[in-house]
C-alpha positions as CSV (number, residue, x, y, z in Angstrom):
1,M,231.0,230.1,279.6
2,C,231.7,229.9,275.9
3,N,235.1,230.0,274.3
4,Y,236.4,231.7,271.0
5,W,239.8,230.8,269.8
6,A,242.7,233.3,270.3
7,M,246.0,232.8,268.8
8,T,247.4,235.8,270.7
9,V,246.3,237.8,273.6
10,V,243.8,240.3,272.5
11,A,242.4,243.2,274.4
12,P,238.6,242.8,275.0
13,H,236.2,244.7,273.0
14,R,235.2,247.8,275.3
15,V,231.3,248.1,275.6
16,T,229.9,251.1,277.4
17,V,226.3,250.8,278.1
18,L,224.7,254.3,278.9
19,A,221.7,254.4,281.4
20,I,219.5,257.4,281.4
21,A,217.2,257.5,284.3
22,P,214.8,256.1,284.9
23,V,216.5,253.2,283.2
24,V,215.1,249.9,282.2
25,A,216.9,247.5,284.5
26,F,216.3,244.3,282.3
27,D,218.2,246.1,279.3
28,L,221.1,247.0,281.7
29,S,221.6,243.3,282.7
30,I,221.5,241.8,279.2
31,P,224.8,243.0,277.6
32,A,226.9,242.0,280.6
33,Q,225.2,238.6,280.8
34,M,225.2,237.9,277.2
35,L,228.6,239.2,276.2
36,G,230.3,238.2,279.4
37,A,229.6,234.5,278.5
38,V,232.3,234.9,275.7
39,T,235.7,234.1,276.7
40,S,239.0,233.1,274.9
41,R,240.4,229.6,275.4
42,A,242.8,231.2,278.0
43,E,239.5,232.3,279.8
44,E,240.2,236.1,278.8
45,A,237.1,238.1,278.6
46,A,236.1,238.9,274.9
47,Y,234.1,241.9,276.1
48,D,234.7,244.6,278.8
49,V,231.3,245.8,279.6
50,R,230.7,248.9,281.8
51,V,227.6,250.8,282.8
52,V,227.8,254.6,282.8
53,T,225.4,257.5,283.7
54,P,225.8,261.0,282.3
55,D,227.5,262.2,285.4
56,G,228.6,259.0,286.9
57,S,225.9,259.2,289.8
58,P,223.7,256.3,290.8
59,A,220.4,256.2,288.9
60,P,217.0,254.9,289.6
61,T,215.4,252.2,287.3
62,V,211.8,251.8,286.2
63,N,211.9,248.6,288.5
64,G,212.1,250.3,291.8
65,Y,215.7,250.1,292.8
66,G,218.9,252.0,291.9
67,I,222.0,251.1,290.0
68,T,225.7,252.3,290.7
69,P,227.5,253.0,287.6
70,Q,231.1,252.5,286.7
71,G,231.7,255.9,285.3
72,D,230.3,258.8,283.2
73,L,230.1,260.0,279.5
74,S,233.8,260.2,279.4
75,L,234.0,256.4,279.1
76,L,232.3,256.6,275.7
77,E,235.5,258.2,274.4
78,H,237.2,254.9,274.7
79,A,234.4,252.6,273.7
80,D,234.4,250.1,270.7
81,T,230.6,249.7,271.0
82,V,228.3,252.1,272.7
83,I,224.8,250.6,273.9
84,V,221.9,252.8,275.0
85,A,219.6,251.0,277.3
86,G,215.9,251.6,277.3
87,T,214.7,254.5,279.3
88,R,211.3,256.0,280.5
89,S,212.7,259.6,280.6
90,P,209.7,261.9,279.9
91,G,211.8,264.5,278.2
92,V,213.1,262.0,275.7
93,L,209.9,259.8,275.2
94,D,207.4,262.6,275.1
95,D,209.2,265.3,273.7
96,G,212.4,264.0,272.0
97,V,214.5,266.4,273.9
98,L,218.0,265.1,275.1
99,D,220.6,266.7,277.5
100,P,223.0,268.4,275.0
101,R,226.0,266.8,276.9
102,I,224.6,263.3,276.2
103,A,224.0,264.0,272.5
104,E,227.4,265.6,272.0
105,A,229.0,262.6,273.6
106,L,226.9,260.2,271.5
107,R,227.8,262.1,268.4
108,A,231.4,262.1,269.1
109,A,231.4,258.3,269.8
110,Q,229.5,257.4,266.5
111,G,232.6,258.1,264.3
112,R,234.8,255.4,266.1
113,A,232.3,253.1,267.8
114,R,229.5,250.9,267.0
115,M,226.2,252.4,268.1
116,V,223.5,250.3,269.7
117,S,220.3,250.9,271.4
118,L,217.9,248.5,273.2
119,C,214.1,249.0,273.4
120,T,213.4,252.8,273.9
121,G,217.1,253.5,273.8
122,S,216.3,254.3,270.2
123,F,214.6,257.6,271.3
124,V,218.0,258.6,272.7
125,L,220.0,257.8,269.5
126,A,217.2,259.6,267.5
127,A,217.1,262.6,269.8
128,A,221.1,263.0,269.2
129,G,220.5,262.8,265.4
130,L,222.0,259.5,264.9
131,L,219.3,257.6,263.3
132,E,218.2,260.1,260.5
133,G,218.1,258.4,257.1
134,H,218.5,254.9,259.0
135,R,216.1,252.1,259.4
136,A,215.5,251.3,263.0
137,A,213.5,249.5,265.5
138,T,212.0,250.1,269.0
139,H,209.4,248.7,271.3
140,W,206.1,248.5,269.3
141,R,204.2,250.2,272.2
142,Y,206.0,253.3,271.6
143,A,206.0,253.3,267.9
144,D,203.4,256.0,267.4
145,Q,205.3,258.4,269.7
146,F,208.7,257.5,267.9
147,V,207.1,258.3,264.4
148,R,205.7,261.6,265.7
149,L,208.9,262.9,267.1
150,F,211.5,261.4,264.5
151,P,209.8,261.3,261.2
152,A,213.1,261.5,259.3
153,V,213.8,257.9,260.8
154,D,212.7,254.8,258.9
155,L,211.0,253.0,261.7
156,D,210.3,249.3,261.3
157,I,208.4,247.6,264.2
158,D,208.3,244.1,262.7
159,P,211.8,242.7,263.3
160,L,213.4,242.0,266.6
161,Y,216.4,244.1,265.7
162,V,217.7,246.2,262.9
163,D,221.4,246.4,261.8
164,D,221.6,249.3,259.4
165,R,225.2,250.4,258.3
166,G,226.8,250.0,261.8
167,V,223.8,251.5,263.7
168,M,221.7,248.7,265.5
169,T,218.6,249.0,267.5
170,S,216.4,246.4,269.0
171,A,212.6,246.1,269.7
172,G,211.5,245.9,273.2
173,G,212.0,243.4,276.1
174,A,213.9,240.2,275.3
175,A,214.8,241.3,271.8
176,A,217.8,242.9,273.5
177,I,219.0,239.3,273.8
178,D,218.7,238.6,270.3
179,L,220.5,241.8,269.4
180,C,223.3,241.0,271.9
181,L,223.7,237.6,270.2
182,H,223.8,239.3,266.8
183,L,226.7,241.3,268.1
184,I,228.6,238.1,269.1
185,R,227.8,236.5,265.8
186,E,229.2,239.5,263.9
187,D,232.2,239.6,265.9
188,H,232.9,235.8,266.6
189,G,230.8,233.8,264.1
190,S,227.6,231.7,264.7
191,S,229.2,229.0,266.6
192,V,230.3,231.1,269.4
193,A,227.0,232.9,269.5
194,N,225.2,229.6,269.6
195,Q,227.3,228.6,272.6
196,A,226.6,231.9,274.4
197,A,222.8,231.2,273.8
198,R,223.1,227.7,275.2
199,Y,225.0,228.9,278.3
200,N,222.2,231.5,279.0
201,V,219.4,229.0,278.2
202,V,218.0,231.1,275.3
203,A,217.3,230.4,271.6
204,P,220.3,231.2,269.4
205,M,218.0,232.9,266.8
206,R,214.2,233.3,267.4
207,E,211.8,233.0,264.5
208,G,209.9,235.9,263.3
209,G,209.9,239.2,264.7
210,Q,208.1,241.6,267.0
211,A,205.1,241.6,264.9
212,Q,204.0,238.3,266.6
213,Y,203.7,240.0,270.0
214,I,201.6,242.8,268.9
215,D,198.1,242.4,270.5
216,L,197.5,239.5,268.5
217,P,194.3,237.5,269.4
218,V,194.7,234.2,271.0
219,P,194.1,231.4,268.3
220,E,190.9,229.7,268.5
221,N,192.3,226.3,268.0
222,T,195.2,226.3,270.4
223,E,196.2,222.7,269.4
224,A,196.8,223.6,265.7
225,S,200.3,224.7,265.1
226,T,202.6,225.1,262.2
227,A,205.9,223.9,264.3
228,G,205.8,220.4,262.7
229,A,206.1,222.0,259.2
230,R,209.1,224.1,260.5
231,T,210.7,221.1,261.9
232,L,210.0,219.3,258.5
233,M,211.6,222.1,256.6
234,T,214.7,222.3,258.8
235,E,215.3,218.5,258.3
236,R,214.9,218.8,254.7
237,L,216.5,222.0,253.7
238,D,217.5,220.6,250.3
239,T,214.0,219.3,249.4
240,R,211.5,221.4,247.6
241,L,208.2,221.2,249.7
242,S,205.1,222.8,248.4
243,L,202.7,224.8,250.6
244,K,200.3,222.0,250.0
245,D,202.8,219.5,251.4
246,L,203.4,221.7,254.5
247,A,199.7,222.4,255.2
248,A,199.0,218.7,254.8
249,H,201.7,217.8,257.4
250,C,200.0,220.0,259.8
251,H,196.4,218.8,258.8
252,M,195.4,222.4,257.7
253,S,194.1,223.9,254.4
254,V,196.8,226.0,252.8
255,R,195.0,229.2,253.6
256,S,194.8,228.4,257.4
257,F,198.3,227.1,257.4
258,T,199.8,230.3,255.8
259,R,197.7,232.5,258.1
260,R,198.8,230.4,261.2
261,F,202.5,230.4,260.1
262,R,202.7,234.2,259.9
263,Q,200.9,234.5,263.3
264,E,203.4,232.2,264.9
265,T,206.6,233.4,263.3
266,G,205.9,236.9,261.8
267,L,207.2,235.5,258.3
268,S,205.7,233.8,255.5
269,P,206.8,230.0,254.9
270,A,209.0,231.1,252.0
271,E,210.8,233.8,254.0
272,W,211.3,231.5,257.1
273,L,212.8,228.8,254.9
274,T,215.2,231.1,253.2
275,S,216.3,232.4,256.6
276,A,216.8,228.9,257.8
277,R,218.8,227.8,254.8
278,V,221.2,230.9,254.9
279,K,221.7,230.2,258.5
280,H,222.7,226.7,257.9
281,A,225.0,227.8,255.2
282,R,226.7,230.1,257.4
283,H,227.3,227.2,259.8
284,L,228.7,225.0,256.9
285,L,231.2,227.9,255.9
286,E,232.4,228.2,259.3
287,S,232.7,224.7,260.1
288,T,233.6,222.8,256.8
289,E,235.9,223.3,253.7
290,L,232.8,222.4,251.4
291,P,232.9,224.4,248.2
292,V,230.3,227.1,247.9
293,D,228.3,225.2,245.2
294,D,228.1,222.2,247.4
295,I,226.8,224.1,250.3
296,A,224.2,225.8,248.2
297,A,223.2,222.6,247.1
298,R,222.9,220.9,250.6
299,T,221.1,224.0,252.0
300,G,218.5,224.0,249.2
301,L,219.6,227.4,247.7
302,G,220.4,225.7,244.5
303,S,223.6,227.3,243.2
304,G,226.7,229.2,244.4
305,T,225.3,232.2,242.7
306,N,222.1,232.1,244.6
307,L,223.9,231.7,247.8
308,R,226.0,234.6,247.0
309,Q,223.1,236.7,246.3
310,H,221.3,235.9,249.5
311,M,224.2,236.4,251.6
312,R,224.8,239.9,249.9
313,V,221.4,240.9,250.8
314,T,221.2,239.6,254.3
315,L,224.7,240.1,255.4
316,A,226.4,242.4,253.1
317,T,229.1,239.9,252.4
318,T,230.0,237.0,250.3
319,P,230.4,233.5,251.2
320,S,234.1,233.4,250.6
321,A,234.7,236.7,252.7
322,Y,232.5,235.4,255.4
323,R,234.6,232.0,255.6
324,R,237.7,233.9,255.7
325,A,236.5,236.2,258.4
326,F,235.2,233.6,260.8
327,R,237.6,230.9,260.0
328,S,240.3,233.2,260.6
329,T,239.1,233.8,264.2
330,A,239.0,230.0,264.3
331,T,235.2,229.7,265.1
332,A,235.6,226.4,263.6
333,H,237.8,225.6,266.3
334,T,235.6,226.6,269.3
335,E,235.9,224.4,272.3
336,P,233.6,224.7,275.2
337,S,235.1,225.1,278.7
338,P,235.0,222.0,280.9
339,S,231.7,223.2,282.6
340,T,229.9,223.8,279.3
341,P,228.4,220.9,277.4
342,A,229.7,220.2,273.9
343,P,227.9,222.2,271.3
344,H,225.4,220.3,269.2
345,H,224.6,221.3,265.6
346,E,221.2,223.0,265.0
């Protein structure tokens, strides 16, 4: 398990996972597994995760077995976060039609709870009218259906997940893991999220987006990779490296390098580097007392003004507010349980 600091006893964050038959079993397992890995120093659970079905009855999964829920829609009334798992319900996916009871329960919960969908769970949120005017993600395979049914939603199939004003949606499959780590990161900071990732043996923050999985051809030269350039950039965040330098490091032309980099990460080299710099800046804000200008210099963002701008765009906050929030939850004091290896810096 991984620990977050708790000065006083805090009630666990209540998470209700809604399963609509036939539900994607993988999606159901991820919130409990990922969020359940977070406990306080006193081994108190940070999250209380419960699976529900509309009427509380067992539900079939798309994987050939059934699940027994822990309640019905009434549990949404007490949830701090509502997560809608992926579904293969023909009414929802083909026609965008949702049981009025489910739609009403979700709309009632939106005012008091954080709303999340995994994979095709986005169809459910959209059918309930909760995604209109929002940017959202879903599994790339169902993107055309989604756009046809919900033209008022700004669908983006590139990212692994989208966080738009308190409504969060993930792409397909394992992107649900990325979104659950994002939830932990938002609630308890990067250090705790990284520990949860290590405990579950997954990447704390995957590079690129869903675009890299959409029917891309196998590269002709499987030995050529830009991984070495990413390692170099990570080790020298405060150094200006040109595309020519990076391409030469990988023994490629600039044109081949930029094409291959986007194939492998879903991002341009500049976009990837900025993301890595902001990620390291967050770590330094949580774990050190360094001034903002020093952190900006160490991460290659140049100035405190530049760091503030990037954090405002990517996180809708400022460095000082971020530091107050996550040092107040004492993410910097995070300690692993005896069975968990000590965290290492990324």
